[in-house]
C-alpha positions in Angstrom: 17.0 -19.3 14.8 20.4 -18.0 13.6 23.0 -16.9 16.1 22.7 -13.3 14.9 19.1 -13.0 13.4 19.4 -9.2 13.5 22.3 -9.3 11.0 22.2 -11.5 8.0 23.5 -11.2 4.4 20.2 -9.5 3.5 19.3 -7.2 6.5 20.8 -5.5 9.5 18.4 -4.4 12.3 18.8 -3.7 16.0 19.9 -6.6 18.1 17.7 -5.3 20.9 14.7 -6.7 19.0 16.0 -10.2 20.0 16.7 -9.5 23.7 15.1 -12.1 26.0 13.4 -9.3 27.9 11.7 -8.1 24.7 10.7 -11.6 23.4 9.6 -13.4 26.6 5.9 -12.8 26.2 5.6 -13.4 22.4 3.0 -16.0 21.4 3.4 -16.0 17.6 1.6 -18.8 15.9 3.7 -21.5 14.2 2.1 -20.7 10.9 1.0 -17.2 10.0 -1.0 -16.6 6.8 -1.4 -13.5 4.7 -4.9 -12.8 3.6 -4.7 -10.2 0.9 -7.7 -7.8 0.5 -6.4 -5.6 -2.3 -9.1 -6.7 -4.7 -11.9 -6.0 -2.3 -11.1 -3.5 0.5 -8.3 -2.0 -1.5 -10.5 -1.2 -4.5 -12.8 0.7 -2.1 -10.2 3.5 -2.1 -11.6 6.6 -3.8 -10.6 6.7 -7.5 -9.6 3.0 -7.8 -11.5 1.0 -10.5 -10.2 -2.4 -11.4 -11.4 -4.3 -14.5 -11.8 -8.0 -14.5 -8.5 -8.4 -16.3 -6.8 -6.1 -13.8 -8.0 -8.2 -10.9 -6.8 -11.4 -12.6 -3.4 -9.9 -13.2 -3.1 -8.8 -9.5 -4.4 -12.2 -8.3 -1.7 -14.0 -10.4 1.0 -11.7 -9.0 -0.2 -12.3 -5.5 0.0 -16.0 -6.0 3.4 -15.7 -7.5 4.5 -13.8 -4.4 3.3 -16.7 -2.2 0.3 -15.0 -0.6 -1.8 -17.7 1.2 -5.3 -16.3 0.8 -6.9 -13.8 -1.6 -10.1 -12.0 -0.9 -11.2 -11.6 -4.6 -14.1 -9.3 -4.1 -17.8 -9.0 -3.3 -20.0 -10.9 -5.8 -23.2 -9.1 -4.9 -21.7 -5.7 -6.0 -22.0 -6.4 -9.8 -22.0 -9.1 -12.4 -18.5 -8.0 -13.4 -17.2 -8.4 -9.9 -18.8 -11.9 -9.7 -17.2 -12.9 -13.0 -13.8 -11.7 -11.9 -14.0 -13.7 -8.7 -15.3 -16.8 -10.5 -12.4 -16.6 -13.0 -9.8 -16.2 -10.3 -11.2 -19.2 -8.4 -11.4 -21.3 -11.6 -7.7 -20.7 -12.4 -6.7 -22.5 -9.2 -3.7 -20.2 -8.7 -2.6 -21.8 -5.4 -3.9 -19.5 -2.6 -7.3 -20.0 -1.0 -9.9 -17.7 -2.6 -12.4 -16.0 -0.5 -15.4 -13.7 -1.2 -16.8 -11.0 1.0 -20.5 -10.8 1.7 -23.1 -9.4 4.0 -24.7 -11.8 6.5 -27.5 -12.5 4.1 -28.4 -15.8 2.3 -28.6 -14.0 -1.0 -25.0 -12.7 -0.7 -23.8 -16.1 0.4 -25.4 -17.8 -2.6 -23.6 -15.4 -4.9 -20.4 -16.4 -3.2 -21.2 -20.1 -3.6 -21.9 -19.5 -7.3 -18.3 -18.2 -7.9 -16.7 -21.4 -6.6 -14.6 -19.8 -3.8 -13.2 -21.7 -0.8 -14.5 -19.4 1.9 -16.5 -16.3 2.7 -15.8 -13.3 5.0 -19.2 -12.3 6.4 -19.8 -8.9 7.8 -22.2 -7.9 10.5 -22.5 -4.5 12.3 -21.3 -5.1 15.8 -21.6 -1.8 17.6 -25.0 -0.6 18.9 -24.5 2.9 17.5 -23.6 1.6 14.0 -26.6 -0.6 13.9 -28.9 2.3 15.1 -27.4 5.2 13.1 -25.9 3.7 9.9 -27.7 0.4 9.2 -31.0 1.4 10.9 -31.7 -2.2 11.6 -33.3 -3.7 14.7 -30.5 -5.5 16.5 -32.4 -8.8 16.6 -32.7 -8.7 12.8 -29.0 -8.3 12.5 -28.4 -11.3 14.7 -31.0 -13.6 13.1 -29.8 -12.9 9.6 -26.2 -13.6 10.7 -27.2 -16.9 12.2 -29.2 -18.0 9.1 -26.5 -16.9 6.6 -23.5 -18.5 8.5 -25.4 -21.8 8.8 -26.2 -21.6 5.1 -22.6 -21.0 4.1 -21.3 -23.9 6.2 -24.0 -26.2 4.8 -22.7 -25.4 1.3 -19.1 -26.1 2.2 -17.7 -22.6 2.7 -15.2 -21.7 5.3 -16.8 -18.9 7.4 -14.8 -16.0 8.7 -17.1 -13.8 10.9 -16.4 -10.1 10.4 -17.9 -7.7 13.0 -17.8 -4.2 11.5 -16.7 -1.5 14.0 -15.7 -4.2 16.5 -13.1 -1.9 18.1 -15.6 0.8 19.1 -18.1 -1.6 20.7 -18.6 -2.4 24.4 -16.5 -5.5 24.9 -18.9 -7.8 26.8 -21.9 -6.7 24.7 -20.2 -7.5 21.4 -18.7 -10.8 22.6 -22.1 -11.9 23.7 -23.4 -11.1 20.2 -20.5 -13.0 18.6 -20.9 -16.0 20.9 -24.6 -16.3 20.1 -23.9 -16.3 16.3 -21.1 -18.8 16.7 -23.3 -21.1 18.8 -26.6 -20.8 17.0 -25.1 -20.3 13.6 -21.5 -21.2 12.4 -18.1 -19.5 12.7 -14.7 -21.1 11.7 -12.8 -17.9 12.5 -13.3 -14.5 13.9 -11.8 -11.3 12.4 -10.7 -8.7 14.9 -11.8 -5.6 13.0 -10.5 -2.1 13.6 -12.7 -0.5 10.9 -11.6 3.0 11.6 -8.1 2.4 12.7 -8.8 3.7 16.3 -7.0 1.2 18.5 -3.6 2.0 19.9 -0.8 -0.6 19.8 -0.9 -0.6 23.6 -4.7 -1.4 23.6 -4.3 -4.1 20.9 -2.9 -6.6 23.4 -5.9 -6.0 25.6 -8.2 -6.4 22.6 -6.8 -9.8 21.6 -6.5 -11.1 25.1 -10.1 -10.2 26.1 -11.4 -11.9 22.9 -9.4 -15.0 23.6 -11.0 -15.4 27.0 -14.4 -15.8 25.4 -13.8 -17.1 21.9 -12.0 -20.3 21.1 -11.7 -19.9 17.4 -8.9 -18.9 15.0 -8.4 -15.1 15.1 -7.7 -12.9 12.1 -6.4 -9.3 12.1 -8.1 -6.6 9.9 -6.9 -3.1 10.7 -7.0 0.3 9.1 -4.4 3.1 8.9 -6.4 6.2 9.9 -3.7 7.0 12.5 -0.9 5.1 10.8 -1.1 2.2 13.3 -2.0 -0.6 11.0 1.4 -2.3 10.8 2.2 -1.9 14.5 -1.3 -3.2 15.5 -1.1 -6.1 13.1 2.3 -7.2 14.6 1.0 -6.7 18.1 -1.9 -9.0 17.3 0.3 -11.6 15.7 2.5 -11.5 18.8 -0.6 -12.5 20.8 -1.2 -15.5 18.6 -3.5 -14.1 15.8 -2.9 -16.5 12.9 -4.2 -14.6 9.8 -3.2 -11.1 8.8 -5.4 -9.0 6.4 -3.3 -6.7 4.3 -3.3 -4.8 1.0 -0.5 -4.2 -1.4 0.8 -0.6 -0.8 -1.8 -0.2 1.9 -4.5 0.8 -0.5 -7.9 1.0 0.9 -10.8 3.2 2.1 -9.9 6.5 3.7 -6.3 6.2 4.9 -6.0 2.6 3.7 -5.4 -0.8 5.2 -2.3 -2.4 6.7 0.3 -2.5 4.0 1.6 -6.0 3.2 5.2 -5.2 2.3 6.0 -3.3 5.5 4.2 -5.9 7.7 5.9 -9.0 6.4 9.4 -7.4 6.3 9.1 -6.1 9.8 8.0 -9.6 11.0 10.9 -11.2 9.2 13.7 -8.9 10.2 12.7 -7.6 13.6 10.8 -10.6 15.0 12.4 -13.5 13.1 8.9 -14.6 11.8 9.0 -15.8 8.2 5.5 -15.9 6.8 6.8 -17.7 3.7 6.4 -15.1 1.0 8.8 -14.7 -1.9 10.2 -11.4 -0.7 11.9 -10.5 -4.0 8.4 -10.3 -5.5 7.3 -7.5 -3.2 8.5 -4.6 -5.4 7.3 -6.0 -8.7 3.9 -6.7 -7.1 3.7 -3.2 -5.7 4.7 -1.7 -9.1 1.9 -3.7 -10.8 -0.7 -2.6 -8.3 0.5 1.0 -8.6 0.2 0.8 -12.4 -3.3 -0.7 -12.5 -4.8 1.4 -9.7 -3.1 4.7 -10.6 -2.5 5.5 -6.9 0.2 8.0 -6.0 3.0 6.2 -4.2 5.6 8.2 -2.2 9.0 7.7 -3.8 10.4 7.0 -0.3 7.7 4.5 0.7 9.1 1.8 3.0 10.3 -1.4 1.2 9.0 -0.6 -2.3 9.5 3.1 -2.9 11.2 3.8 -6.2 13.9 6.1 -4.8 14.4 4.2 -1.6 17.8 3.0 -2.7 19.0 6.1 -4.4 21.6 8.2 -2.6 21.7 12.0 -3.0 23.5 13.3 0.1 27.2 13.7 -0.4 28.3 12.2 2.9 26.1 9.1 2.4 27.4 8.8 -1.1 30.9 8.6 0.3 29.9 6.0 2.8 28.4 3.9 0.0 31.5 4.2 -2.0 33.5 3.0 1.0 31.1 0.2 1.9 30.2 -1.0 -1.6 27.4 -3.3 -2.5 29.0 -6.0 -0.4 28.3 -4.1 2.8 25.2 -2.3 1.6 23.3 -3.1 4.8 25.5 -0.7 6.6 23.5 2.1 4.9 20.2 0.3 4.2 18.4 -2.0 6.7 17.5 -4.4 3.9 19.5 -5.3 0.8 17.7 -3.9 -2.3 17.8 -7.2 -4.3 16.1 -9.1 -1.4 12.9 -7.1 -1.9 13.1 -6.9 -5.7 14.5 -3.4 -5.8 17.3 -2.4 -8.3 20.7 -2.0 -6.8 21.5 1.0 -4.7 22.7 4.0 -6.7 24.6 7.1 -5.8 23.1 10.1 -7.6 24.5 13.3 -6.2 22.7 15.8 -8.4 20.5 18.1 -6.3 21.0 21.5 -4.7 22.8 19.6 -1.9 25.5 18.7 -4.3 29.0 19.4 -3.1 31.0 22.2 -4.6 33.6 19.7 -5.9 30.9 17.7 -7.7 29.4 20.8 -9.2 32.8 22.0 -10.4 33.4 18.6 -12.1 30.2 18.9 -14.0 30.9 22.4 -15.1 34.3 21.3 -16.5 32.6 18.5 -18.4 30.1 20.9 -19.9 32.6 23.6 -20.8 31.8 25.7 -17.8 28.0 25.6 -17.9 26.4 24.1 -14.9 23.1 23.5 -16.6 21.9 19.9 -16.3 19.7 20.0 -19.4 19.8 16.4 -20.3 16.4 15.8 -21.6 13.6 17.8 -23.0 14.7 21.1 -24.7 12.3 21.4 -27.6 12.2 24.2 -30.2 8.9 25.1 -31.8 8.1 27.9 -34.2 4.4 27.8 -33.3 4.1 28.7 -29.6 2.6 31.8 -28.1 3.7 33.9 -25.2 1.2 32.2 -22.8 2.7 28.8 -23.4 6.2 30.1 -22.9 5.2 31.6 -19.5 3.6 28.3 -18.5 6.8 26.5 -19.6 8.8 28.9 -17.4 6.7 28.0 -14.4 7.1 24.3 -15.2 10.8 24.7 -15.5 11.1 26.1 -12.0 8.9 23.4 -10.5 10.8 20.6 -12.3 14.1 21.9 -11.2 13.5 22.8 -7.6 10.9 20.3 -6.5 11.0 17.4 -8.8 14.5 16.5 -9.8 14.6 13.6 -12.3 16.4 10.4 -11.6 19.3 11.5 -13.8 19.7 15.3 -14.0 17.6 18.4 -13.4 15.7 18.8 -16.7 14.2 21.7 -18.6 11.0 21.0 -20.6 10.5 24.2 -22.7 8.3 24.8 -25.6 9.0 27.9 -27.6 11.0 29.6 -30.3 14.8 29.3 -30.1 15.0 32.8 -28.6 12.3 32.1 -26.1 14.0 28.8 -25.0 17.2 30.8 -24.6 15.5 33.3 -22.3 14.0 30.6 -20.1 17.3 28.7 -19.9 19.2 31.9 -19.1 16.8 32.9 -16.4 16.9 29.3 -15.0 20.7 29.3 -15.0 20.9 32.6 -13.1 18.1 32.0 -10.5 18.5 28.3 -9.9 22.2 27.6 -10.5 23.8 30.9 -9.6 25.4 31.9 -12.9 26.3 35.5 -13.8 24.6 37.1 -16.8 27.8 37.9 -18.8 28.4 38.0 -22.6 30.7 35.0 -22.3 28.1 33.0 -20.5 25.3 33.9 -22.9 27.6 32.7 -25.8 28.4 29.4 -24.1 24.7 28.9 -23.3 23.6 29.6 -26.9 26.2 27.1 -28.2 25.1 24.5 -25.7 21.4 24.9 -26.5 22.1 24.6 -30.2 24.0 21.4 -29.7 21.2 20.0 -27.6 18.6 20.9 -30.2 20.6 19.3 -33.0 21.0 16.1 -31.0 17.2 15.7 -30.3 
């Protein structure tokens, strides 16, 4: 490990992360793998529908980023899903390809038919879930699991046992169930499943240690974000020796989502000195692709991959960036933008927090008019009053709540006079101008120039 692992050319985090007192109980595995579940659990998020081509594109991008395993879907769901999984497996992209299935021979056979390397096999593992949700006799659940896992092994699949609702079970009861399936059936690895994201980081250590007392198999971490604990819990589990981490790009997934890959791997790398071997500069392009294909809303300030993460608006921070420059960018950002595939940091002091000096300079450049109308003034001879009023409401929302990446922009549809009225009202209410004859003249001239330049 480097002499100062907390401060490199690409990141600058707290040196306390590397204090002996902090690290003395860590049990990180020598090799930690990322098992991506975007194409299966991620697609279960409400509103996400991925076509076969979408899934292939995402799988290719995951492979390019260096992800070790891809859970490509659940073949039993539909012929289209099965075809997508089969094509991803056929392309031999590099990562191991897994399918997800219920603990039923029919499901396992569908997985076998797609040519995957392994199967993640679910079983309800809490008594209340079996009784209330599945409405199965417990013995039936156990017997079908034993039969299905043996069938999968016989057909050359790696078997990851996936106990649904593991974290809300009684510990001894569920471990007895798992041991029976592992003994009478087959299990290569056990997933620690926090289906509803209800384990605290402090309880995660207990969870892993209790399982390790009884189960001598590779452990995998599959956690959800219902209380925002997915990243913390995944790292806590890894620090206890869990070898495979289930994550999704952008944290997409059912309800509040799954553990986000980008945050997890960057936290491990920078704060724990654990390099999982991904190509970190592919994280942002990968996230952008998934956002585009899924249509999910991504906060502009999302950790690691948010589109405005490296844009500076506050005047004092902008001055710091000017002093530090790109060479010392990690004085202002914990991770250098280029390292995670982000564009370079940009100082963009253009909001209502703009300093008086900056605002004065802009007024001088625009002949005294502090209207940042850089894109979107459109004149139309065919609009009615209702559309103009709607345009007015849109103007105010765009200006006050959604400043563009460049300048505050007005998008106005209306006649020349209607556009002038909206712009004048906007200038007075949002930018503090006085309604004087001179200002009206300047504004009309400015709008005319903008219209002619469209």
